[in-house]
DSSP file (Angstrom, degrees, kcal/mol; ACC not computed):
  #  RESIDUE AA STRUCTURE BP1 BP2  ACC     N-H-->O    O-->H-N    N-H-->O    O-->H-N    TCO  KAPPA ALPHA  PHI   PSI    X-CA   Y-CA   Z-CA
    1    1 A M     >        0   0    0      0, 0.0     4,-1.8     0, 0.0     5,-0.2   0.000 360.0 360.0 360.0 -44.6   69.1   91.5  143.5
    2    2 A L  H  >  +     0   0    0      1,-0.2     4,-2.3     2,-0.2     5,-0.1   0.840 360.0  56.6 -66.1 -32.1   68.2   87.8  143.0
    3    3 A E  H  > S+     0   0    0      2,-0.2     4,-2.4     1,-0.2    -1,-0.2   0.897 106.2  48.9 -66.7 -39.7   65.1   88.8  141.0
    4    4 A S  H  > S+     0   0    0      2,-0.2     4,-2.1     1,-0.2    -2,-0.2   0.877 111.2  49.9 -69.2 -35.8   67.2   90.9  138.6
    5    5 A I  H  X S+     0   0    0     -4,-1.8     4,-2.4     2,-0.2    -2,-0.2   0.909 110.8  50.2 -65.5 -41.7   69.6   88.0  138.1
    6    6 A K  H  X S+     0   0    0     -4,-2.3     4,-2.3     1,-0.2    -2,-0.2   0.913 110.6  49.2 -63.4 -42.7   66.7   85.7  137.5
    7    7 A D  H  X S+     0   0    0     -4,-2.4     4,-2.1     2,-0.2    -1,-0.2   0.887 110.9  50.4 -63.4 -38.8   65.2   88.1  134.9
    8    8 A F  H  X S+     0   0    0     -4,-2.1     4,-2.3     2,-0.2    -2,-0.2   0.909 110.6  48.5 -66.2 -42.4   68.5   88.4  133.1
    9    9 A V  H  X S+     0   0    0     -4,-2.4     4,-2.3     1,-0.2    -2,-0.2   0.893 111.6  50.0 -65.7 -39.4   68.9   84.6  132.9
   10   10 A E  H  X>S+     0   0    0     -4,-2.3     4,-2.6     2,-0.2     5,-0.7   0.879 109.0  52.7 -65.8 -37.2   65.4   84.2  131.6
   11   11 A F  I  <>S+     0   0    0     -4,-2.1     5,-2.7     1,-0.2     6,-0.3   0.932 111.5  45.9 -61.9 -45.1   66.1   86.9  129.0
   12   12 A L  I  <5S+     0   0    0     -4,-2.3     5,-0.3     1,-0.2    -2,-0.2   0.901 116.8  44.8 -63.5 -40.2   69.2   85.0  127.8
   13   13 A A  I  <5S+     0   0    0     -4,-2.3    -2,-0.2    -5,-0.2    -1,-0.2   0.861 131.5  11.6 -75.2 -36.5   67.3   81.7  127.8
   14   14 A E  I  X5S+     0   0    0     -4,-2.6     4,-1.8    -5,-0.2    -3,-0.2   0.860 127.5  38.3-110.1 -60.3   64.1   82.8  126.0
   15   15 A D  I  ><S+     0   0    0     -5,-0.7     4,-2.3     1,-0.2    -3,-0.2   0.896 115.9  49.2 -69.8 -42.4   64.2   86.2  124.4
   16   16 A L  H  ><S+     0   0    0     -5,-2.7     4,-2.5     1,-0.2    -1,-0.2   0.873 110.5  52.4 -66.5 -35.8   67.7   86.3  123.1
   17   17 A A  H  > S+     0   0    0     -6,-0.3     4,-2.4    -5,-0.3    -1,-0.2   0.886 109.8  49.0 -65.8 -38.3   67.2   82.8  121.5
   18   18 A Q  H  X S+     0   0    0     -4,-1.8     4,-1.6     2,-0.2    -2,-0.2   0.904 111.2  49.1 -67.3 -40.9   64.1   84.1  119.8
   19   19 A I  H  X S+     0   0    0     -4,-2.3     4,-2.5     2,-0.2     5,-0.2   0.932 113.1  47.3 -63.2 -44.8   65.9   87.2  118.5
   20   20 A G  H  X S+     0   0    0     -4,-2.5     4,-2.4     1,-0.2    -2,-0.2   0.887 110.7  51.8 -63.0 -39.9   68.7   85.0  117.2
   21   21 A A  H  < S+     0   0    0     -4,-2.4    -1,-0.2     1,-0.2    -2,-0.2   0.800 114.0  44.7 -68.2 -27.9   66.3   82.6  115.5
   22   22 A T  H  X S+     0   0    0     -4,-1.6     4,-0.6    -5,-0.1    -2,-0.2   0.888 118.6  39.9 -80.5 -41.3   64.6   85.5  113.8
   23   23 A V  H  X S+     0   0    0     -4,-2.5     4,-2.4     1,-0.2     5,-0.2   0.834 101.0  70.8 -80.8 -34.2   67.7   87.4  112.7
   24   24 A T  H  X S+     0   0    0     -4,-2.4     4,-2.5     1,-0.2     5,-0.2   0.891  97.5  48.0 -56.8 -48.5   69.9   84.5  111.6
   25   25 A P  H  > S+     0   0    0      0, 0.0     4,-2.4     0, 0.0    -1,-0.2   0.896 113.2  49.3 -61.6 -37.2   68.0   83.5  108.4
   26   26 A F  H  X S+     0   0    0     -4,-0.6     4,-2.2     2,-0.2    -2,-0.2   0.900 111.2  49.4 -66.7 -39.7   67.8   87.1  107.3
   27   27 A A  H  X S+     0   0    0     -4,-2.4     4,-2.3     2,-0.2    -1,-0.2   0.919 112.8  47.0 -65.0 -43.4   71.6   87.5  107.9
   28   28 A L  H  X S+     0   0    0     -4,-2.5     4,-2.5     2,-0.2    -2,-0.2   0.902 112.3  49.7 -65.6 -40.7   72.4   84.3  105.9
   29   29 A A  H  X S+     0   0    0     -4,-2.4     4,-2.5    -5,-0.2    -1,-0.2   0.886 110.9  50.8 -64.7 -37.9   70.1   85.3  103.1
   30   30 A G  H  X S+     0   0    0     -4,-2.2     4,-2.3     2,-0.2    -2,-0.2   0.915 111.5  46.7 -65.5 -43.2   71.8   88.8  103.0
   31   31 A L  H  X S+     0   0    0     -4,-2.3     4,-2.1     2,-0.2    -2,-0.2   0.908 113.6  48.4 -65.5 -41.5   75.2   87.2  102.8
   32   32 A L  H  X S+     0   0    0     -4,-2.5     4,-2.4     1,-0.2    -2,-0.2   0.906 111.0  51.7 -63.7 -41.2   74.1   84.8  100.1
   33   33 A G  H  X S+     0   0    0     -4,-2.5     4,-2.4     1,-0.2    -2,-0.2   0.901 109.2  49.4 -62.7 -41.7   72.5   87.6   98.2
   34   34 A L  H  X S+     0   0    0     -4,-2.3     4,-2.3     2,-0.2    -1,-0.2   0.889 110.9  50.6 -64.4 -39.0   75.8   89.7   98.4
   35   35 A Y  H  X S+     0   0    0     -4,-2.1     4,-2.1     2,-0.2    -2,-0.2   0.919 111.4  47.1 -65.1 -43.5   77.8   86.7   97.1
   36   36 A V  H  X S+     0   0    0     -4,-2.4     4,-2.5     2,-0.2    -2,-0.2   0.903 111.5  51.6 -65.0 -40.6   75.4   86.1   94.2
   37   37 A L  H  X S+     0   0    0     -4,-2.4     4,-2.6     1,-0.2     5,-0.2   0.906 108.5  51.6 -61.1 -42.0   75.5   89.8   93.3
   38   38 A W  H  X S+     0   0    0     -4,-2.3     4,-2.1     1,-0.2    -2,-0.2   0.901 111.1  48.0 -61.4 -41.9   79.3   89.7   93.4
   39   39 A L  H  X S+     0   0    0     -4,-2.1     4,-2.4     2,-0.2    -2,-0.2   0.915 112.5  48.2 -64.9 -43.4   79.3   86.7   91.0
   40   40 A V  H  X S+     0   0    0     -4,-2.5     4,-2.7     2,-0.2     5,-0.2   0.925 112.8  47.2 -65.3 -45.1   76.8   88.4   88.6
   41   41 A I  H  X S+     0   0    0     -4,-2.6     4,-2.3     1,-0.2    -1,-0.2   0.905 112.5  50.4 -64.5 -40.8   78.8   91.7   88.5
   42   42 A G  H  X S+     0   0    0     -4,-2.1     4,-2.2    -5,-0.2    -1,-0.2   0.911 111.8  47.7 -62.3 -42.4   82.0   89.8   87.9
   43   43 A F  H  X S+     0   0    0     -4,-2.4     4,-2.6     1,-0.2    -2,-0.2   0.924 112.7  48.3 -64.3 -44.4   80.4   87.8   85.1
   44   44 A L  H  X S+     0   0    0     -4,-2.7     4,-0.7     1,-0.2    -1,-0.2   0.880 111.2  51.0 -64.9 -36.7   79.0   90.9   83.5
   45   45 A R  H >< S+     0   0    0     -4,-2.3     3,-0.6    -5,-0.2    -1,-0.2   0.929 115.3  41.3 -66.0 -44.3   82.3   92.7   83.8
   46   46 A V  H >< S+     0   0    0     -4,-2.2     3,-1.3     1,-0.2    -2,-0.2   0.845 109.7  58.8 -72.3 -33.5   84.2   89.8   82.1
   47   47 A S  H 3< S+     0   0    0     -4,-2.6    -1,-0.2     1,-0.3    -2,-0.2   0.607  92.7  68.8 -74.5 -10.0   81.6   89.2   79.5
   48   48 A Q  T X< S+     0   0    0     -4,-0.7     3,-0.8    -3,-0.6     2,-0.3   0.439  72.1 114.0 -87.7   1.3   81.8   92.8   78.1
   49   49 A V  T <  S+     0   0    0     -3,-1.3    52,-0.0     1,-0.2    -3,-0.0  -0.565  82.0   9.0 -74.7 131.1   85.3   92.2   76.7
   50   50 A G  T 3  S+     0   0    0     -2,-0.3    -1,-0.2     1,-0.1    -2,-0.0   0.827  77.5 136.2  76.1  34.9   85.5   92.3   72.9
   51   51 A L    <   +     0   0    0     -3,-0.8    -2,-0.1     3,-0.1    -1,-0.1   0.476  36.7 112.9 -90.8  -2.1   82.0   93.6   72.1
   52   52 A E  S    S-     0   0    0      1,-0.1    90,-0.0     4,-0.1    -3,-0.0  -0.280  78.7-115.8 -68.8 159.6   83.2   96.1   69.5
   53   53 A S  S    S+     0   0    0      1,-0.3    -1,-0.1     2,-0.0    -2,-0.0   0.833 110.4  32.1 -68.5 -33.5   82.3   95.4   65.8
   54   54 A D  S    S-     0   0    0      2,-0.0    -1,-0.3     0, 0.0     2,-0.1  -0.687  87.3-164.2-122.2  77.1   85.9   95.0   64.6
   55   55 A P        -     0   0    0      0, 0.0    -2,-0.0     0, 0.0    -4,-0.0  -0.358   9.4-143.6 -70.0 138.4   87.7   93.4   67.6
   56   56 A R        -     0   0    0     -2,-0.1    -4,-0.1    40,-0.1     3,-0.1  -0.779  27.9-109.6 -92.1 143.3   91.4   93.4   67.7
   57   57 A P        -     0   0    0      0, 0.0     2,-0.4     0, 0.0    -1,-0.1  -0.331  32.9-102.0 -70.4 155.4   93.0   90.4   69.2
   58   58 A V        -     0   0    0     36,-0.1     2,-0.4    34,-0.0    36,-0.2  -0.640  42.1-152.3 -74.9 132.5   94.8   90.6   72.6
   59   59 A V  E     -A   93   0A   0     34,-2.1    34,-3.6    -2,-0.4     2,-0.4  -0.901  10.3-128.5-114.9 134.8   98.5   90.7   71.9
   60   60 A R  E     -A   92   0A   0     -2,-0.4    32,-0.2    32,-0.2    31,-0.1  -0.668  29.8-122.5 -79.4 132.4  101.2   89.5   74.2
   61   61 A L        -     0   0    0     30,-3.7    19,-0.1    -2,-0.4    -1,-0.1  -0.385  35.5 -94.1 -70.0 151.8  103.9   92.1   74.8
   62   62 A P        -     0   0    0      0, 0.0    -1,-0.1     0, 0.0    29,-0.0  -0.333  47.8 -99.3 -65.1 149.8  107.5   91.2   73.9
   63   63 A P        -     0   0    0      0, 0.0     3,-0.1     0, 0.0    28,-0.0  -0.300  45.8 -93.4 -66.7 155.0  109.6   89.8   76.8
   64   64 A P        -     0   0    0      0, 0.0    13,-0.1     0, 0.0    14,-0.1  -0.341  49.6 -97.2 -65.6 151.2  111.9   92.2   78.5
   65   65 A P        -     0   0    0      0, 0.0    11,-0.1     0, 0.0     3,-0.1  -0.246  49.3 -85.1 -66.2 158.4  115.5   92.2   77.1
   66   66 A E        -     0   0    0      1,-0.1     2,-0.0    -3,-0.1     0, 0.0  -0.340  53.1-101.9 -62.0 141.6  118.1   90.1   78.9
   67   67 A P        -     0   0    0      0, 0.0    -1,-0.1     0, 0.0     7,-0.0  -0.370  38.8-110.6 -67.1 145.9  119.7   92.0   81.8
   68   68 A D        -     0   0    0      2,-0.2     5,-0.1     1,-0.1     0, 0.0  -0.239  21.4-116.0 -69.1 162.6  123.2   93.5   81.1
   69   69 A A  S    S+     0   0    0      3,-0.0    -1,-0.1     2,-0.0     3,-0.0   0.744  93.9  91.1 -71.9 -22.3  126.2   92.0   82.8
   70   70 A E    >   -     0   0    0      1,-0.1     3,-0.8     2,-0.0    -2,-0.2  -0.609  69.1-151.1 -77.0 128.9  126.7   95.3   84.6
   71   71 A P  T 3  S+     0   0    0      0, 0.0    -1,-0.1     0, 0.0    -2,-0.0   0.743  93.0  55.9 -72.0 -21.6  124.9   95.3   88.0
   72   72 A D  T 3  S+     0   0    0      2,-0.1     2,-0.2    -3,-0.0    -2,-0.0   0.564  81.7 108.7 -87.5  -7.7  124.4   99.1   88.0
   73   73 A A  S <  S-     0   0    0     -3,-0.8    -5,-0.1     1,-0.1     3,-0.0  -0.471  70.6-124.7 -73.7 137.9  122.6   99.2   84.7
   74   74 A E        -     0   0    0     -2,-0.2     2,-0.1     1,-0.1    -6,-0.1  -0.590  29.6-108.1 -78.3 140.3  118.9   99.9   84.8
   75   75 A P        -     0   0    0      0, 0.0     2,-0.1     0, 0.0    -1,-0.1  -0.457  37.8-110.8 -68.5 142.1  116.6   97.3   83.1
   76   76 A A        -     0   0    0     -2,-0.1     2,-0.1   -11,-0.1    -3,-0.0  -0.449  32.0-114.5 -72.9 144.1  115.1   98.6   79.9
   77   77 A A        -     0   0    0     -2,-0.1    -1,-0.1     1,-0.1    -3,-0.0  -0.402  37.5 -92.8 -75.4 154.9  111.4   99.2   79.9
   78   78 A L        -     0   0    0      1,-0.1     2,-0.6    -2,-0.1    -1,-0.1  -0.471  41.9-114.7 -65.6 134.3  109.1   97.1   77.7
   79   79 A P        +     0   0    0      0, 0.0    -1,-0.1     0, 0.0    -3,-0.0  -0.627  48.2 167.7 -74.0 117.5  108.5   98.7   74.4
   80   80 A R        -     0   0    0     -2,-0.6     2,-0.2   -19,-0.1     6,-0.0  -0.979  38.0-114.3-129.8 141.6  104.8   99.6   74.2
   81   81 A P    >   -     0   0    0      0, 0.0     3,-1.1     0, 0.0    30,-0.4  -0.541  41.1-109.7 -71.5 142.0  102.9  101.8   71.8
   82   82 A R  T 3  S+     0   0    0      1,-0.2    30,-0.2    -2,-0.2    31,-0.1  -0.447  98.0  24.4 -72.2 144.4  101.5  104.9   73.4
   83   83 A G  T 3  S+     0   0    0     28,-3.0    -1,-0.2     1,-0.2    29,-0.1   0.502  92.5 115.3  83.7   5.2   97.8  105.2   73.9
   84   84 A V    <   -     0   0    0     -3,-1.1    27,-0.4    27,-0.2    -1,-0.2  -0.935  67.5-121.7-110.7 124.7   97.2  101.4   73.9
   85   85 A P        +     0   0    0      0, 0.0     9,-2.9     0, 0.0     2,-0.3  -0.335  38.0 173.8 -64.8 143.3   95.9   99.7   77.1
   86   86 A Y  E     -BC  93 109A   0     23,-2.9    23,-2.7     7,-0.3     2,-0.6  -0.979  33.7-123.9-146.9 157.9   98.0   97.0   78.6
   87   87 A C  E  >> -B   92   0A   0      5,-2.9     4,-1.9    -2,-0.3     5,-0.7  -0.927  15.1-163.7-103.8 117.2   98.2   94.8   81.6
   88   88 A R  T  45S+     0   0    0     -2,-0.6    -1,-0.1     2,-0.2    20,-0.1   0.832  88.0  51.8 -68.5 -32.1  101.5   95.2   83.4
   89   89 A F  T  45S+     0   0    0      1,-0.2    -1,-0.2    -3,-0.1    -2,-0.0   0.937 122.3  26.3 -72.9 -48.0  101.0   91.9   85.4
   90   90 A D  T  45S-     0   0    0      2,-0.1    -2,-0.2   -30,-0.0    -1,-0.2   0.618  99.5-125.9 -92.8 -14.2  100.2   89.6   82.5
   91   91 A G  T  <5 +     0   0    0     -4,-1.9   -30,-3.7     1,-0.3     2,-0.4   0.835  59.1 145.1  72.2  33.0  102.0   91.4   79.7
   92   92 A L  E   < -AB  60  87A   0     -5,-0.7    -5,-2.9   -32,-0.2     2,-0.4  -0.823  41.3-146.3-106.8 145.3   99.0   91.6   77.5
   93   93 A E  E     -AB  59  86A   0    -34,-3.6   -34,-2.1    -2,-0.4    -7,-0.3  -0.921  19.4-162.7-109.1 134.2   98.0   94.5   75.1
   94   94 A Y        -     0   0    0     -9,-2.9     3,-0.1    -2,-0.4   -36,-0.1  -0.714  25.4 -91.6-116.2 162.5   94.3   95.2   74.7
   95   95 A P    >   -     0   0    0      0, 0.0     3,-1.9     0, 0.0    -1,-0.1  -0.320  58.0 -83.0 -68.2 157.3   92.2   97.2   72.1
   96   96 A I  T 3  S+     0   0    0      1,-0.2     3,-0.1   -12,-0.1   -40,-0.1  -0.389 118.2  36.4 -62.2 134.0   91.5  100.8   72.8
   97   97 A G  T 3  S+     0   0    0      1,-0.4    -1,-0.2    24,-0.1     2,-0.2   0.104  83.4 123.3 106.7 -19.4   88.5  101.2   75.1
   98   98 A A    <   -     0   0    0     -3,-1.9    -1,-0.4     1,-0.1    -4,-0.1  -0.512  35.0-178.2 -72.3 142.9   89.3   98.1   77.2
   99   99 A T        +     0   0    0      1,-0.2     9,-2.2    -2,-0.2     2,-0.3   0.546  58.7  33.3-121.5 -12.2   89.6   99.0   80.9
  100  100 A F  B    S-E  107   0B   0      7,-0.3     2,-0.3   -55,-0.1     7,-0.2  -0.983  81.7-101.3-145.7 157.5   90.5   95.7   82.7
  101  101 A C     >  -     0   0    0      5,-3.0     4,-1.8    -2,-0.3   -52,-0.0  -0.601  18.1-152.3 -80.4 130.4   92.5   92.6   82.0
  102  102 A A  T  4 S+     0   0    0     -2,-0.3    -1,-0.1     2,-0.2   -53,-0.0   0.725  94.5  51.2 -73.5 -21.1   90.4   89.5   81.0
  103  103 A A  T  4 S+     0   0    0      1,-0.1    -1,-0.2     3,-0.1    -2,-0.0   0.921 132.1   7.4 -82.4 -46.9   93.0   87.2   82.4
  104  104 A C  T  4 S-     0   0    0      2,-0.1    -2,-0.2     0, 0.0     3,-0.1   0.472  89.9-127.4-117.4  -4.2   93.6   88.6   85.9
  105  105 A E     <  +     0   0    0     -4,-1.8     2,-0.2     1,-0.2    -3,-0.1   0.653  59.0 143.1  63.8  19.4   90.8   91.3   86.1
  106  106 A R        -     0   0    0      1,-0.1    -5,-3.0    -6,-0.0    -1,-0.2  -0.512  61.4 -93.0 -79.7 157.9   93.2   94.0   87.1
  107  107 A D  B     -E  100   0B   0     -7,-0.2    -7,-0.3    -2,-0.2     2,-0.1  -0.488  44.5-121.0 -69.4 140.3   92.7   97.6   85.8
  108  108 A L        -     0   0    0     -9,-2.2    13,-2.7    -2,-0.2    14,-0.4  -0.461  21.6-150.0 -82.0 155.6   94.6   98.3   82.6
  109  109 A L  E     -CD  86 120A   0    -23,-2.7   -23,-2.9    11,-0.3     2,-0.3  -0.778  10.5-170.8-115.0 162.6   97.2  101.0   82.2
  110  110 A L  E     - D   0 119A   0      9,-2.5     9,-2.9    -2,-0.3     2,-0.5  -0.984  24.6-120.4-150.3 154.6   98.2  103.0   79.2
  111  111 A D  E     - D   0 118A   0    -27,-0.4   -28,-3.0   -30,-0.4     7,-0.2  -0.830  42.4-104.8 -94.7 130.5  100.9  105.5   78.3
  112  112 A C     >  -     0   0    0      5,-2.8     4,-1.0    -2,-0.5    21,-0.1  -0.254  20.5-138.1 -55.8 134.3   99.6  108.9   77.3
  113  113 A S  T  4 S+     0   0    0    -31,-0.1    -1,-0.2     1,-0.1   -31,-0.1   0.689  99.2  38.5 -69.6 -17.4   99.9  109.4   73.6
  114  114 A N  T  4 S+     0   0    0      3,-0.1    -1,-0.1    17,-0.1    -2,-0.0   0.896 134.6  10.0 -97.1 -55.9  101.2  113.0   74.1
  115  115 A C  T  4 S-     0   0    0      2,-0.1    -2,-0.1    16,-0.0    -3,-0.0   0.594  90.6-121.8-107.7 -12.9  103.5  113.0   77.1
  116  116 A G     <  +     0   0    0     -4,-1.0     2,-0.1     1,-0.3    -3,-0.1   0.530  53.9 154.3  86.4   5.2  104.0  109.3   77.9
  117  117 A A        -     0   0    0     -6,-0.1    -5,-2.8     1,-0.1     2,-0.5  -0.432  47.6-118.7 -67.6 141.8  102.6  109.4   81.5
  118  118 A T  E     +D  111   0A   0     -7,-0.2     2,-0.3    -2,-0.1    -7,-0.2  -0.732  46.4 162.7 -84.7 122.6  101.3  106.1   82.7
  119  119 A I  E     -D  110   0A   0     -9,-2.9    -9,-2.5    -2,-0.5     2,-0.2  -0.865  44.9 -84.5-134.1 166.0   97.6  106.4   83.6
  120  120 A A  E >   -D  109   0A   0     -2,-0.3     3,-1.5   -11,-0.2   -11,-0.3  -0.499  34.8-129.5 -70.2 141.8   94.6  104.1   84.1
  121  121 A A  T 3  S+     0   0    0    -13,-2.7   -12,-0.1     1,-0.3    -1,-0.1   0.712 106.2  61.6 -67.1 -19.3   92.9  103.1   80.9
  122  122 A S  T 3  S+     0   0    0    -14,-0.4    -1,-0.3   -23,-0.3     2,-0.1   0.583  79.9 106.3 -83.6  -9.6   89.6  104.0   82.3
  123  123 A E    <   -     0   0    0     -3,-1.5    12,-0.5     1,-0.1    13,-0.2  -0.448  66.7-142.9 -70.9 142.4   90.6  107.7   82.8
  124  124 A A  S    S+     0   0    0     11,-0.2     9,-2.2     1,-0.2    10,-0.6   0.784  79.2   7.6 -76.6 -27.9   89.0  110.1   80.3
  125  125 A S  B    S-F  132   0C   0      7,-0.3     2,-0.2     8,-0.1    -1,-0.2  -0.973  87.3 -85.3-151.0 163.5   92.2  112.3   80.1
  126  126 A C     >  -     0   0    0      5,-2.1     4,-0.9    -2,-0.3    -8,-0.0  -0.453  26.8-142.9 -71.3 139.4   95.8  112.4   81.1
  127  127 A W  T  4 S+     0   0    0     -2,-0.2    -1,-0.1     1,-0.1    -8,-0.0   0.743  97.5  44.8 -74.5 -22.3   96.5  113.8   84.5
  128  128 A R  T  4 S+     0   0    0      3,-0.1    -1,-0.1     1,-0.0    -2,-0.0   0.919 132.9   7.6 -89.5 -48.0   99.7  115.5   83.3
  129  129 A C  T  4 S-     0   0    0      2,-0.1    -2,-0.1   -12,-0.0    -1,-0.0   0.562  90.6-120.7-116.4 -10.8   98.8  117.1   80.0
  130  130 A G     <  +     0   0    0     -4,-0.9    -3,-0.1     1,-0.3     3,-0.0   0.563  52.5 157.8  84.5   8.0   95.0  116.7   79.7
  131  131 A T        -     0   0    0     -6,-0.1    -5,-2.1     1,-0.1    -1,-0.3  -0.493  47.5-113.0 -67.1 130.2   95.1  114.7   76.4
  132  132 A P  B     -F  125   0C   0      0, 0.0    -7,-0.3     0, 0.0    -8,-0.1  -0.394  20.7-156.3 -63.6 140.4   91.9  112.7   76.0
  133  133 A T        -     0   0    0     -9,-2.2    -8,-0.1   -10,-0.2   -36,-0.1   0.663  34.6-117.0 -92.3 -17.9   92.5  108.9   76.2
  134  134 A G  S  > S+     0   0    0    -10,-0.6     4,-2.2   -38,-0.1     5,-0.2   0.310  87.4 109.9  97.4  -8.3   89.5  107.8   74.2
  135  135 A A  H  > S+     0   0    0    -12,-0.5     4,-2.2     1,-0.2     5,-0.2   0.899  79.5  47.3 -67.6 -40.5   88.0  105.9   77.2
  136  136 A A  H  > S+     0   0    0    -12,-0.2     4,-1.9     2,-0.2    -1,-0.2   0.883 112.5  49.2 -69.2 -37.3   85.1  108.4   77.5
  137  137 A V  H  > S+     0   0    0      2,-0.2     4,-2.2     1,-0.2    -2,-0.2   0.917 112.6  47.4 -67.2 -44.1   84.3  108.4   73.8
  138  138 A T  H  X S+     0   0    0     -4,-2.2     4,-1.3     1,-0.2    -2,-0.2   0.897 113.8  47.0 -64.9 -41.9   84.3  104.6   73.7
  139  139 A A  H  < S+     0   0    0     -4,-2.2    -1,-0.2     1,-0.2    -2,-0.2   0.848 112.6  50.6 -69.1 -33.0   82.0  104.4   76.7
  140  140 A H  H  < S+     0   0    0     -4,-1.9    -2,-0.2     1,-0.2    -1,-0.2   0.873 109.0  50.3 -72.1 -37.9   79.7  107.1   75.4
  141  141 A E  H  <        0   0    0     -4,-2.2    -1,-0.2     1,-0.2    -2,-0.2   0.783 360.0 360.0 -71.0 -26.7   79.3  105.3   72.0
  142  142 A A     <        0   0    0     -4,-1.3    -1,-0.2    -5,-0.2    -2,-0.1   0.485 360.0 360.0 -71.6 360.0   78.5  102.0   73.6
């Protein structure tokens, strides 16, 4: 029994320290590599905004109307053109083909040009009526 305890203590003192000394640099290099990859992908994603030949400027959506004095009245929705990507968080409108907001990096939404359903701007077609959104055509042409 004492021999097994002695072997266990020697394992902890010598072998486990060697294993930790071998694995630690690889783990740190892996974490650093993942962080650098995250930075590169983020930069590439943001740098692809506005590469079309005739870029349209990003337009701020009009502010919502003042709330009515009646507490039961529903607030009016922001007037947005259908089929145009927008960021609900920042209130920015983007050119067709954009899929994420350059300000906050959230995914853009758009209202279907046919039925008005709100869908992600990166979707190829509307989930409700099947109308193409233009995202697949723009990505294919690039």
